[in-house]
ZAMARGU-4260 file (C-alpha; in steps of 0.2 Angstrom, whole numbers, plus 5000, padded with zeros to 4 digits):
<rodrens>
0) 5794/6192/5794 | 5794/6196/5776 | 5783/6184/5765 | 5791/6169/5756 | 5785/6163/5740
5) 5786/6147/5730 | 5784/6145/5711 | 5789/6132/5698 | 5797/6146/5688 | 5804/6163/5693
10) 5806/6175/5679 | 5816/6190/5684 | 5813/6204/5671 | 5798/6209/5661 | 5804/6215/5644
15) 5801/6205/5628 | 5812/6191/5633 | 5805/6188/5651 | 5787/6189/5645 | 5790/6178/5630
20) 5796/6164/5642 | 5781/6166/5654 | 5768/6165/5640 | 5776/6150/5632 | 5778/6139/5648
25) 5766/6125/5650 | 5750/6131/5658 | 5752/6118/5673 | 5767/6127/5679 | 5765/6141/5692
30) 5775/6156/5686 | 5781/6171/5695 | 5786/6187/5685 | 5796/6200/5694 | 5797/6218/5688
35) 5808/6232/5695 | 5794/6244/5693 | 5778/6242/5683 | 5776/6227/5671 | 5780/6237/5656
40) 5795/6246/5663 | 5809/6237/5654 | 5819/6242/5639 | 5808/6234/5626 | 5795/6248/5626
45) 5809/6260/5621 | 5813/6250/5605 | 5807/6260/5590 | 5814/6253/5574 | 5807/6235/5574
50) 5811/6217/5572 | 5822/6209/5559 | 5814/6194/5551 | 5814/6185/5534 | 5796/6189/5528
55) 5798/6195/5510 | 5800/6183/5495 | 5815/6193/5489 | 5824/6190/5505 | 5831/6174/5511
60) 5837/6166/5527 | 5855/6165/5520 | 5855/6184/5516 | 5850/6188/5534 | 5863/6176/5541
65) 5876/6184/5530 | 5872/6201/5535 | 5872/6197/5553 | 5889/6188/5551 | 5896/6203/5542
70) 5890/6215/5556 | 5897/6204/5569 | 5915/6206/5563 | 5920/6188/5563 | 5914/6184/5581
75) 5896/6178/5578 | 5893/6160/5581 | 5885/6154/5565 | 5875/6140/5573 | 5866/6153/5584
80) 5864/6165/5570 | 5856/6151/5559 | 5845/6145/5573 | 5839/6163/5576 | 5835/6168/5558
85) 5827/6152/5554 | 5815/6154/5568 | 5811/6173/5564 | 5795/6170/5554 | 5787/6159/5567
90) 5792/6171/5580 | 5783/6186/5571 | 5768/6175/5568 | 5767/6171/5587 | 5768/6190/5591
95) 5754/6192/5578 | 5744/6178/5586 | 5746/6187/5603 | 5738/6203/5595 | 5753/6214/5590
100) 5747/6225/5576 | 5761/6229/5564 | 5761/6243/5551 | 5754/6239/5534 | 5757/6247/5517
105) 5744/6253/5505 | 5742/6235/5498 | 5738/6230/5516 | 5754/6219/5517 | 5765/6221/5532
110) 5777/6236/5528 | 5795/6232/5530 | 5809/6245/5532 | 5828/6243/5530 | 5841/6248/5543
115) 5860/6249/5544 | 5869/6233/5539 | 5854/6224/5531 | 5854/6220/5513 | 5835/6219/5511
120) 5820/6227/5519 | 5816/6215/5533 | 5812/6226/5548 | 5793/6223/5553 | 5787/6237/5564
125) 5773/6245/5572 | 5776/6263/5566 | 5791/6269/5576 | 5785/6262/5592 | 5787/6243/5590
130) 5794/6240/5607 | 5779/6248/5615 | 5767/6239/5605 | 5775/6222/5609 | 5777/6226/5627
135) 5759/6232/5629 | 5752/6216/5621 | 5763/6204/5630 | 5760/6213/5647 | 5741/6211/5644
140) 5742/6193/5640 | 5753/6190/5655 | 5740/6198/5667 | 5726/6187/5659 | 5736/6171/5661
145) 5729/6160/5676 | 5746/6152/5680 | 5756/6168/5681 | 5758/6180/5696 | 5765/6197/5693
150) 5776/6205/5707 | 5780/6223/5704 | 5791/6236/5712 | 5804/6222/5716 | 5823/6222/5714
155) 5833/6206/5714 | 5846/6205/5727 | 5855/6189/5723 | 5852/6171/5717 | 5850/6157/5730
160) 5861/6142/5725 | 5866/6126/5733 | 5883/6133/5735 | 5876/6147/5746 | 5866/6135/5756
165) 5881/6124/5758 | 5873/6110/5749 | 5881/6098/5737 | 5877/6101/5718 | 5877/6116/5707
170) 5858/6121/5707 | 5849/6138/5708 | 5834/6137/5719 | 5827/6155/5718 | 5832/6172/5723
175) 5831/6185/5737 | 5821/6200/5731 | 5819/6217/5738 | 5801/6224/5739 | 5804/6242/5736
180) 5787/6247/5744 | 5790/6238/5760 | 5809/6240/5761 | 5811/6222/5766 | 5819/6207/5757
185) 5808/6193/5752 | 5812/6175/5748 | 5807/6167/5731 | 5810/6149/5730 | 5808/6141/5713
190) 5812/6125/5703 | 5818/6135/5688 | 5825/6153/5688 | 5826/6164/5672 | 5836/6180/5671
195) 5828/6192/5658 | 5834/6208/5667 | 5842/6217/5652 | 5858/6225/5649 | 5870/6237/5658
200) 5871/6253/5647 | 5867/6263/5663 | 5886/6260/5667 | 5889/6275/5655 | 5885/6293/5657
205) 5875/6295/5641 | 5863/6281/5637 | 5847/6278/5627 | 5842/6265/5641 | 5830/6268/5655
210) 5836/6269/5673 | 5834/6251/5677 | 5847/6245/5664 | 5860/6241/5677 | 5865/6224/5673
215) 5858/6215/5688 | 5855/6198/5680 | 5873/6198/5673 | 5881/6203/5690 | 5870/6190/5700
220) 5874/6176/5688 | 5893/6181/5690 | 5892/6180/5709 | 5883/6163/5707 | 5897/6156/5697
225) 5892/6159/5679 | 5904/6163/5665 | 5902/6179/5655 | 5908/6183/5637 | 5912/6198/5626
230) 5907/6211/5638 | 5919/6223/5630 | 5907/6225/5616 | 5895/6239/5621 | 5885/6246/5607
235) 5884/6265/5606 | 5869/6270/5596 | 5874/6284/5584 | 5859/6295/5585 | 5851/6300/5602
240) 5842/6317/5603 | 5854/6330/5609 | 5844/6343/5620 | 5846/6348/5638 | 5829/6343/5643
245) 5828/6327/5632 | 5832/6312/5643 | 5838/6296/5634 | 5827/6298/5618 | 5833/6288/5604
250) 5831/6293/5585 | 5827/6276/5577 | 5839/6269/5564 | 5825/6268/5552 | 5826/6287/5550
255) 5843/6284/5541 | 5836/6268/5533 | 5822/6279/5525 | 5835/6292/5518 | 5840/6303/5532
260) 5857/6311/5530 | 5870/6314/5544 | 5877/6331/5543 | 5891/6342/5551 | 5886/6359/5559
265) 5889/6367/5542 | 5877/6356/5534 | 5889/6345/5524 | 5888/6326/5524 | 5903/6316/5530
270) 5898/6297/5531 | 5905/6294/5514 | 5922/6298/5520 | 5921/6283/5533 | 5912/6270/5524
275) 5905/6267/5506 | 5888/6262/5513 | 5887/6280/5520 | 5872/6282/5533 | 5868/6263/5531
280) 5885/6257/5538 | 5884/6247/5554 | 5881/6256/5570 | 5899/6254/5576 | 5906/6263/5561
285) 5893/6277/5561 | 5895/6280/5580 | 5914/6281/5578 | 5913/6293/5563 | 5901/6304/5573
290) 5913/6304/5588 | 5928/6307/5577 | 5919/6322/5569 | 5913/6329/5586 | 5930/6329/5593
295) 5939/6335/5577 | 5927/6350/5577 | 5924/6352/5596 | 5906/6351/5592 | 5893/6347/5605
300) 5882/6337/5593 | 5880/6333/5574 | 5864/6332/5564 | 5852/6320/5556 | 5842/6327/5542
305) 5827/6320/5534 | 5818/6336/5529 | 5821/6333/5511 | 5808/6320/5511 | 5789/6324/5510
310) 5782/6330/5527 | 5768/6318/5526 | 5780/6303/5523 | 5790/6308/5538 | 5775/6311/5550
315) 5767/6295/5545 | 5782/6284/5546 | 5789/6292/5562 | 5775/6299/5572 | 5784/6296/5589
320) 5800/6304/5584 | 5791/6318/5576 | 5780/6322/5591 | 5794/6321/5603 | 5806/6332/5593
325) 5792/6344/5591 | 5790/6345/5610 | 5808/6352/5611 | 5805/6364/5597 | 5812/6354/5582
330) 5801/6351/5567 | 5810/6336/5558 | 5800/6339/5542 | 5809/6356/5541 | 5824/6355/5553
335) 5839/6344/5556 | 5839/6334/5572 | 5853/6337/5584 | 5861/6320/5589 | 5875/6312/5599
340) 5880/6294/5601 | 5875/6285/5618 | 5877/6268/5626 | 5863/6258/5619 | 5866/6239/5620
345) 5876/6226/5629 | 5882/6213/5616 | 5890/6201/5628 | 5883/6193/5644 | 5880/6177/5653
350) 5886/6162/5643 | 5871/6152/5638 | 5868/6137/5626 | 5854/6135/5612 | 5841/6131/5626
355) 5846/6147/5636 | 5854/6136/5650 | 5868/6144/5660 | 5883/6136/5669 | 5872/6134/5685
360) 5858/6120/5684 | 5840/6126/5683 | 5846/6144/5679 | 5842/6151/5662 | 5846/6168/5654
365) 5838/6176/5640 | 5838/6193/5630 | 5851/6206/5633 | 5857/6198/5649 | 5863/6183/5639
370) 5877/6179/5627 | 5870/6167/5614 | 5884/6170/5601 | 5871/6179/5589 | 5878/6197/5590
375) 5897/6194/5589 | 5907/6210/5590 | 5893/6221/5585 | 5874/6218/5585 | 5865/6221/5569
380) 5850/6233/5570 | 5833/6225/5575 | 5841/6208/5579 | 5839/6210/5598 | 5820/6209/5599
385) 5821/6194/5588 | 5834/6186/5600 | 5822/6189/5614 | 5808/6180/5605 | 5818/6165/5599
390) 5827/6161/5615 | 5813/6165/5626 | 5803/6152/5617 | 5818/6140/5618 | 5820/6142/5636
395) 5801/6139/5639 | 5802/6124/5629 | 5817/6117/5638 | 5809/6120/5655 | 5793/6112/5650
400) 5803/6097/5643 | 5812/6093/5660 | 5800/6100/5672 | 5794/6083/5678 | 5811/6078/5682
405) 5816/6093/5693 | 5811/6091/5712 | 5805/6105/5723 | 5819/6116/5730 | 5825/6114/5748
410) 5820/6125/5763 | 5829/6142/5761 | 5833/6153/5776 | 5825/6171/5776 | 5835/6186/5773
415) 5845/6191/5788 | 5845/6210/5791 | 5848/6209/5810 | 5866/6215/5809 | 5863/6230/5798
420) 5856/6247/5800 | 5848/6261/5790 | 5860/6271/5781 | 5863/6290/5785 | 5876/6291/5771
425) 5866/6289/5755 | 5877/6303/5748 | 5891/6290/5746 | 5879/6280/5734 | 5875/6296/5724
430) 5893/6301/5722 | 5900/6284/5718 | 5886/6282/5705 | 5891/6298/5696 | 5909/6294/5697
435) 5907/6277/5689 | 5897/6283/5675 | 5908/6297/5671 | 5925/6287/5671 | 5916/6273/5661
440) 5911/6286/5648 | 5928/6294/5647 | 5939/6279/5649 | 5929/6264/5642 | 5919/6273/5629
445) 5918/6273/5610 | 5937/6275/5608 | 5949/6266/5621 | 5967/6266/5625 | 5976/6254/5637
450) 5981/6268/5649 | 5963/6274/5650 | 5957/6256/5654 | 5970/6254/5667 | 5964/6270/5675
455) 5946/6264/5675 | 5952/6248/5682 | 5960/6257/5697 | 5945/6267/5700 | 5933/6252/5699
460) 5943/6242/5712 | 5942/6257/5724 | 5923/6258/5721 | 5922/6239/5724 | 5930/6241/5742
465) 5918/6256/5746 | 5902/6247/5740 | 5907/6230/5749 | 5909/6240/5766 | 5892/6249/5763
470) 5883/6233/5758 | 5890/6224/5773 | 5884/6237/5786 | 5868/6245/5779 | 5851/6239/5775
475) 5850/6236/5756 | 5841/6249/5745 | 5837/6249/5726 | 5850/6262/5723 | 5863/6252/5733
480) 5859/6236/5724 | 5860/6244/5707 | 5876/6253/5710 | 5884/6236/5717 | 5879/6228/5701
485) 5885/6242/5690 | 5902/6241/5698 | 5903/6223/5695 | 5898/6224/5677 | 5910/6239/5674
490) 5924/6228/5681 | 5919/6214/5669 | 5919/6226/5655 | 5936/6234/5659 | 5944/6216/5661
495) 5936/6210/5645 | 5943/6226/5636 | 5960/6224/5643 | 5961/6206/5637 | 5957/6210/5619
500) 5973/6216/5610 | 5965/6221/5594 | 5951/6232/5587 | 5936/6223/5582 | 5918/6228/5580
505) 5912/6239/5594 | 5929/6238/5603 | 5941/6250/5596 | 5958/6254/5604 | 5971/6266/5598
510) 5985/6254/5605 | 5979/6239/5595 | 5971/6247/5579 | 5972/6231/5568 | 5962/6214/5568
515) 5970/6198/5574 | 5970/6184/5562 | 5960/6173/5574 | 5943/6179/5581 | 5940/6173/5598
520) 5927/6176/5612 | 5933/6185/5628 | 5927/6172/5641 | 5928/6177/5660 | 5926/6164/5673
525) 5922/6168/5691 | 5935/6156/5699 | 5949/6166/5689 | 5942/6184/5691 | 5935/6184/5709
530) 5922/6197/5712 | 5922/6205/5729 | 5912/6194/5742 | 5894/6199/5746
</rodrens>
């Protein structure tokens, strides 16, 4: 019999959002932190640029709010933006207190850089590896905390709710979680459950995200009865390294912020033809411009060139990018960097309030898995880690406030695998995974049409049927669970995109190129869009 665990709080995901929740919970609460692989395996460690915050006297909260609202193309919730920006300084101070060492300038003040969409220098960073610095420090603090137990190499299967237990009420009481070392599903009971499992960019063929970005939390919350919002807004980062041996390596936006030029294969610049802000235009504009020029020219990639800057300046400010490019024979102090757009960030997610609460009682969502209203139709650069910190701390505060009122969960039956067998058809999973990611890239990518979306919907419906049959008959595995979740997420993305009859922010469709007068969120509700059972 696989082991069963009980904790006051179960945190699923170990990026900046999940670790922030765990570290801010009251010390008297017993906390479980569950990671797909190692404790630092989430997307946070890949964040290069930094964290947006109002730290300079020349900057202001209102300026940061205004920039975020402009980037969000009319869909940001102003109350969420204000809450996030007003708490930016205290969030950075908390990170510094935890031990994160941010880069300083020659006056020993914190160095602030500027990125696309920002009107001021407000990006605090640790060289060009901010995410790694944050992840390492928070992971170390979590391992030291007496009230936190870390469970690695575990993949969440599904949430356990009163509804699934045929009990009255609308409460989450834990999750079934696959131990990938033993191959068995374990039961985690909890008074509170926090989904901090990241986004779903692995639904696309080309992505800057690690392999674990399969939308698990969003899919599980949907199956548990939570609404989702604005999942049609998938941010494609304009500049990922293009090289046959480079896997998902992002060229930070700060390279453009510090004067890098985007160029065609003939060496000419082109961004001025698409936006007066040139290389500092928001990501959706830059990504569409690159996509347009690549298709117009039939080019495999375009180029990002900062070689006109002093070599020492480039090496000191971008050591990670410099070293990685050099591994592939590219000296960015002398040569332009070949780049392509790639799926980068899921702007929509599980609908939450200002305390990170979802539609299911005692279930919270934070970070990229959540929809707070901050990002609107296009996330502004470096607001994502800030959102993780602000809402992670908000969730912890709310859980601490109500902890004494929430009773222990009921008895939960162990996972039943007596009716299934080991698969001898894993090739089905591999084939379906490849097919899904390719048609999502071709039909639901940077530029969309209704016909392409309808084709994608037809394909995803067929995949739903195949995965449901597979899930019902075979023992679950990490690959099967991730594919199941990606099929669900892809379906939600497609349905959301079909609903939006306009082009706004990251959603651009040839059939509806104009903006509608009213900006409205795309809300999907499980009772209306029924996901396949399982």
